N, C-alpha and C positions, 0 to 999 in steps of 0.2 A: 551434534549429532556427528557423529562421523560419516562422512561422506562415500569413503572408501566399501566397497562391496564386498563385505567377505562373509560366508555363508559359516552359521553356528554348528557346531558339534549335533550330530543327531544321535538320539538318545530315545529309550522308551518313556512315555511321558508315567508319572505316577499318577494313581487314583486317588480322587481327594472323599476320604471315609471318613464316618461318624466321629471317631476321634478325633479326626482333627479339627472339623468343626469347633468341637466342643473346646480344642486347645485355641482357635481361633477367637474364640467365645471370650475365654479367659483373658485374653492378651487386651481385646478393646478394652474390655470392664476392668482393666487393673487401673487403681487407685495412682496419683501420685506420691510418691515419696519425699520427705524431706530432704535425706540425702541425696538421693538423685536431682533436686532442685539444687542444691550445692554445687555437686559434679557438674552441672549444667552451667553454672554462673563462671565456673572456673575454665571451661573448655570455651564458652563465648571471649574469656578476656583472653586468649592466646592467639590473636589473631596476627598471621605474619604478614610483614610490609615489606620483603625481597620479593623479587619477580623474576621471573626466566631468563634468562640470557638473551640479549639482545641481537643475537645474532640472524641474520636473514637465512638461513638455509631451512630451503620447504622441503621436507618431507613428506607429506600429504596432502589432500584437498581442503579441509580443515586449516592445515597451515596457510594455507595461499589464504584462504578466507579470512583467516585471522589480521592476515601482512597487507589485506586489500581493504578491510576496515580500517585499520589504525593507519596507513595513508591515505586515505580518499577524504576527499570535500562532503559536505554534509549531504550536496543533493547527489553525489556519485554513490553515497551508502542509500540512500533512496532506490534509487534505482538498483543497485545491487541485493538488495533486500526484496524489492519488489518480484526481481527474477528468480529469488531462490525460494519465495513463498509459492509463487506460480508453479515452479517445479517440485515442490510439495518438498521443500528440504529445510532443513533447521536453518536459523537467523544466529550471530556472533553476537548476542545481546552483552554480552561483558567480555574483554577484551584485556590482556596484558599490559599495562601501559610501557612498554619496551623501548619508547623512542624517548623516557623521561622528560617530555615535555612540562609535565606537572608533578607535585607531590605525591597525588597518589598513584598506589600502585594498579591500578585499574582504570580502566573505562567504562562508562553505562552509555550503551547506546539506544536506549529505552523510547528518544524523543524520534527517532528518526521512523518509527512504527507509524505514529501520528499521522504521516504525511503521506502511506502506502494505500492506494485505493487499488483493490482485485472484484475485478465484474466476476471471477470465478467463485469467490470468498463472499459473496453479499458486502464488501466493502465492511468487512467484519475488524479489520486488521485494530483501527483505532478501537475498537469496543476492548480488544483482548487489552490493551496498555490498562484504559481505566476500570475493568472490570472488576469486582469486588466477589460475583458469586461463582467464577469458576473453579469448580476443581484444580489443584494446582499440587503437582509431584514434582520434588527433587529425587533426582538420580544420580549417585555420584559412588566413585569407586578406590577403595585403596590399592588396587592391583595399578601397575605402569601404564601408559598409553598403549605400549605394545599389546601387554596381555589383556587388558580389559575387553569386556565380550556387553558392555552395557548397552553398546549402540545395536549389539542383535537382539539384547533385550525390548529397548525399546519398539524394535520392527515387531517383534514377535505377541509382546503383551499389552500393546495399546492399541485404542480407534475397536474395540471389540463391544460384543452386545451382552447383556446379563440374560442369560437365557431364559432363568426362572422367573425374572420379571418384565423380558421381552422391555428392556429399555436400554437404551443409548447412554454411554458415558462423556463426556466431553470432558478432555484434560489439556490443560497447560504445561507443557513438559519442560523443565529447566536440567537441562545434561551437562552437565560439570567436568569437564576435559581436563585431567592435572590432578595437584595438590586442591583439595575442596574446601579443607581446615581454612586456609586463607580468605573465602567467601561466608564461614560458618555465619556468621552475623546475619548477612545476606540471605542467604537458607531460611533463618529461622522466621525472617520476617515475610520472607515468597511465600513459603511451603505449607501446607497441610497435611503433608506425609512426603517422608524421607525414606529411599532404598538405596542401602549401601550394599556393594558388592565388596566380596573380601576373600581373600585366599584362605581354604579352612586348614590349610597344611601350619599357618602364620598363628601363633597365639596373639589376639587382639584385644586390647583395652575396650570397655565398654563406652559408647559412645549416647549422649542424650541432648538433643536439642530444646531450646525454649521457644518457646512464641507466648507472649503477649501473658509471662506469669506461670505458664502449664506447659505440661512436658507437650513434645512435640511427637505423636506418634512414630516410631523407624521399626520397618522390617529391615533387617539382614538377610543378605544371600551370600553364603559361605560354598564358592564354586569348588567343584566337587565332582570326580568322575562316580560317585559312589551316592546316590539317593538316598535319604533318607529321611524320618517323620521328623515335619517340624516340631518344635519346642518353644518357650517361652523363657525369656530373661527378664530381668527387669525393665520394665518399660520397651522392651522388642520380640519381636515376632521373627524366630530364626529359623530360615529354610536352606536345605543343604541338598547340591544336587547338580545335574546341570539344566541349561536354560530348559530344554525338553520336560524334565524331571519334577523342577518348581513353578513349571508356567500356569497351572490350574490353582494352585494354592495361592501364590500371589494375587492372579484373577483376585481370588475370592477374597483375600485380607485387601486388597483396593477397594472393593465394593462393600466391605463389610465396616471399613473404617468410614470410606465417605457417604456413605448412609447417613451416619452423626455431622455431615457436615455443617458448619456454621461458616458465612461470612467471615472473611479474614478482614480488617480494620487497615492492611496496608496494600491498595492496589500497586501492580509495577510501575506507575507515574508517582507515586507516593514514595517511595523504597528513596530516600537522599542520603545517604553518609555519606558527607565530605571527607571524612577521613580515608575513607577506602576505596572509594573512588568517583574521578571527574567524569563529569557529566557535561558533553560540551550542548550544552542547549543555545540554538540561532538565539540572538536579537530579535523577537518580532519588531515586522513595523506597526505601527499604532494604527495604523488603517484596518487590522485584521477583523476590528470587532466590529465595524462600518460595514465592512464586507458579509460576516453573519447576519447581523441584524436588518439586511435589508428584505424587503418583502418580495421574493422571485415571483411569487405567482401572479401580478398583476402587471410586473416590471413588464414585459413586451406587450401585453395589451394597451396598456394606459401611458407609461413614461418613455419608451423608445419609439418616438413620432415619426421620425426621418424617414427608417425604414419602412414603419407601414404607410407610410405617403408614397415613400418610391416602389411599394408592393403594389399599391392601386395605380399607381402609374402605368407600372410595367401591363398590367391589366389592358389598362386601354390601349398602349403598342402594339399588343398584339390582336384584340379588334381591328386596330386600323392596318396592321400588316395584313387582314382578310379580305378590308374591302376592295372593290376592284369598281370605276367609274361610279362612283356615288359621292361628288364634291361633298354635296352638302353635309354629309354624317362624318366624313373626313375632318372639313373645317372644323366640326365642333369635338369631335376627338383630339384633333389640336389643340382645341381652344381648353379642353381639361386637362391635358397634359401640362401644359402651360400653366392652367392655378396648382398644380400640384407642387411645379419646381420654385413658385412664387412662393407656396406656402409652405415649403422645406426652406428655403432664404429667410422668411419670417420668423419660425422656430428657432434658428440656428443661436441664435443670443438665450433662450429657453434651457436648449439642452445641454449647453457649455455650463451651465450650474446645475444640470442632473447629478445627484451623488455618486452612482454606481458610474459612471463616464467618467467624473473625476478621481472616483477609487480605483480605476482601472488605468486610466491612465498615468497616474502617478506611480502604481505596480512597476508600470512598463519603463517609466523613467528611471525606476530607483537604477543608483550603479552598484550598489553590490549584488554580483549573479546568484550567491544563496540565497538570498534575502527575495529577489526577483521572483526566481526557481518557488522558492515555499508562497510566497503571496498566490502565483499565477495557479499552483496546486489547490491553496486555501478555496479560492474562487470555484475553477473548476469543480472541487466536492462541494461546495454550496449550491451547484446548479446540479451537481447530479443527484443532492438530498430534496431538492424542490421536484426535480424529474420526479422520484419515488414517491414523494407526497402526492403528487396530483395522478401519477398512475392507480394510486391505492382506491385514490376516491372514485377517478372516474371507474374503475372495475364496477362499482356497486350501479352507476348511474347511467352502465351502457344498457339493463336490464328495463330503465324506467323509459329510456327516450330513444328516440331512431338512432340508428348505429351513424349515418352519414352525419348529424345532426353532431352527436356525441363525438365521431371523430374529430371535427372539424374544431369544437371548444375545446377538444386536448390539444391539439394542435398549435392552436390559438395560445394555451397556456405556457406551454415548454418553451423553457428558455435556457441556451448556453452562450458560451464565452462567443460563438461564431454571431451571436446578435450583437454582442458590446461593438464586435471588428465589422457590422453591418453600419452602425449607429457611426462610429467613428470616421468609414469612408465614407458614408453621406456627408458628414460634418467637413471633412476635408475637401469633396466638391465642393459642397456651396461656399465655402470659405478656405483655398489655397494658402493665402498670405497667414491667416491668422493659425490655421490649425498645420504652418508648414512642417512641425516636428514629427506629426503622427507617420507618413512614409518612414522615417529613422527609426520610431518604437518599432514599427510592423517587422522591420527587415532585421533587426536584432531578436523578434520575438521566433522567427524561423531560424536564425545562427542559435539561439539558447536551446531550438530543439522541439520546437510547439510546433501543430500544424495552422494554415493560414488560407482558408476557402477562397480558391480563383473565381470561383463560378457560383453565384447566388442559388443556394440550393431552393428556395422559396418561390423564385420568381424566373429561375433561368437566366437572368439578366447577369452582366460585368457592368463593373462602372474602370470604364477605359483607362481616365486618369489617374485613377486611385491605384489602381495594377499596375499602372508604368510607372508611377512615382512610386512605389515598393519597389518591383524590381530592381528600378535605375539605381536605390538605395542602397542594395541586397547586393549587387554588383560591386558598388563604390567602396562598401565595410569589407566584403571578402577582400579586395582586392590589399586592403590595409591590412587587414588578418594575415595574407599568406605571401603580403610583400612582391606580391607579382603584377603583371599591368594586364594579365589575360589569364581568368580564372575559366578551367574549362568545366561545365557541366554534363554530365549524362542524365537527360531524362527518362524516368522509368514511369510508363502508364499502364497499367491493366486495364484490359473493356471485358467486359460481360454482361450478361443476363445479371438480374438483381437477386441477391439473395444467392450470390454464386460461392461468397466467401473469397471477394476479392480483398476485403478490408483485415479478415483475416490471415491471410497469405503474408498481405504485405508486415503486417506484425510479427509474424512468427521470423520470417527472413529477417526482417532489420532491425529486429526487438524496439519496434515505434508504437506509438499508441494512439493509430488512428480509431474512429469510433467502430466498433462492430457488434452485432445482437446475430440473435435466431432468425429475425426479419429483417426487411429492409432497414438500413441504419444509415446509409451514408446518401446526405443529400448535396447535390451540385457537384464541385471538384475541389477538391481541399490538396492541398502540396506543401511537403514536409521536407527539410533539408537534411542531407545527412553527412558527415563529412568522410571523405574517404583518406587514408593512410597510405604510404608507400606503395603509389600506383602511377605512371608514367602519364597514361591513358584521358585522365581526369583528375578533380579534385573532389568534386562535389556528387552527389547523389541528387539529383531531385525526384521525390517521387508524388505522382499524380494518382489519388483517389478517385475513381468515379462512380457515379450513383447506380449506373447499369443502364440507364437511357443514352445510348452514344449522339443521339442526334441531337441531345440539347448539349453537349458537349464537345 
């Protein structure tokens, strides 16, 4: 979608009369003809394999997006597309292969969408990639990019409600900017309906697309200053006029056609024309299947035993701090704390063999940056899916159980990547020789752009040995990266009451991914590292996000 904001020309909208509806019905009920099918086959064979000039001149925001997409790593595309979706922009899913690194004329970036998670869209991005049940419309133009008004058509015509039936119509839109004939075969596999913009003053050849052996319905929009009545041509529904003039008829035509919608055999993920486009799919780490098969609902309560013991020990510490002049009870608490410490030492070998911990550490140690980030995102996505499932189940239990009991069960069931780090920190604390590399991968985790828990959100305690080792490794790695003896880090921490929007503010300011929600979400203190360019005052910003209970931090 063109991102530059140009207002469409205003014109009085045409009324939809009964005769127009009759014409629309005739178009929808038109049977396919053999000569039309033959014309279609000829059209689909005429795929052009020349691409636009590889000039790096950027004339619009669309050019900038295409350039960034073509010249970014896979993980960079994930972040770029995530920001675009978050701001309700379209993403460049197919781009010209101007670098000519591959024989295909286009690059297909659909696999990037699988790794995008947005709370604002209920994590529906991966669903769009694999869904066969969505209405899919391709909007293309025979006019030049400078003259085309298809972006304004999209802005005005879609996202609407069928007023007569009080029904919302969700669409997956493909907007082709440039010579769409090069992508005729992809459009035929993708779309349930095609809208073509063309100049009414220029004589145009009839075009029919085919999908699964049948004609694909086409709406022709003849751009003109004069609004005229709609008409039908073989296989086409033709509208003539301005955007405002044809808008109502266009919406009715889309609804009429898509009421007869049947799911396509081709989802976005399944369209794979190796001659047409290069599809840069990252080589997946073989442990991803193990990540997805893990039972996260019992992980924290049953298998992550070290942090469970640490939480019990922290409660004893709190009681011990409250006691004054009661030696016998103090000795008893010291004994219980010692028992928990011995218990953790005895369980180290068993925890080491725990599948999810082995998976997690293997991901952190992977030498390829893209694979490391993709796998971590997969793991985070699995945790989010687990939390959603638990949340839905607990919603029903709240009416049957006491609120406090239900909340405690719910809190003990939820698991996130922070709990894996807690277990790793306890493993290192118990045996720093065996797990010497844990602080190193934790420091790399921060450098990769993720947040790390500094203060335990469950107990309010901190593992000094673990944090000191991580920060020491972090400083060493940063010196290697920046090739400087002294690294200057600006520490930014925002304090405030709970649920005041601290995490949301940091996410917007620095484009980070600190956990946030409408209710209290941050627990403990989390840190995230951001690299700074072109500043002499400091090299990095270290963000500290607190849960709101300042006295614990």
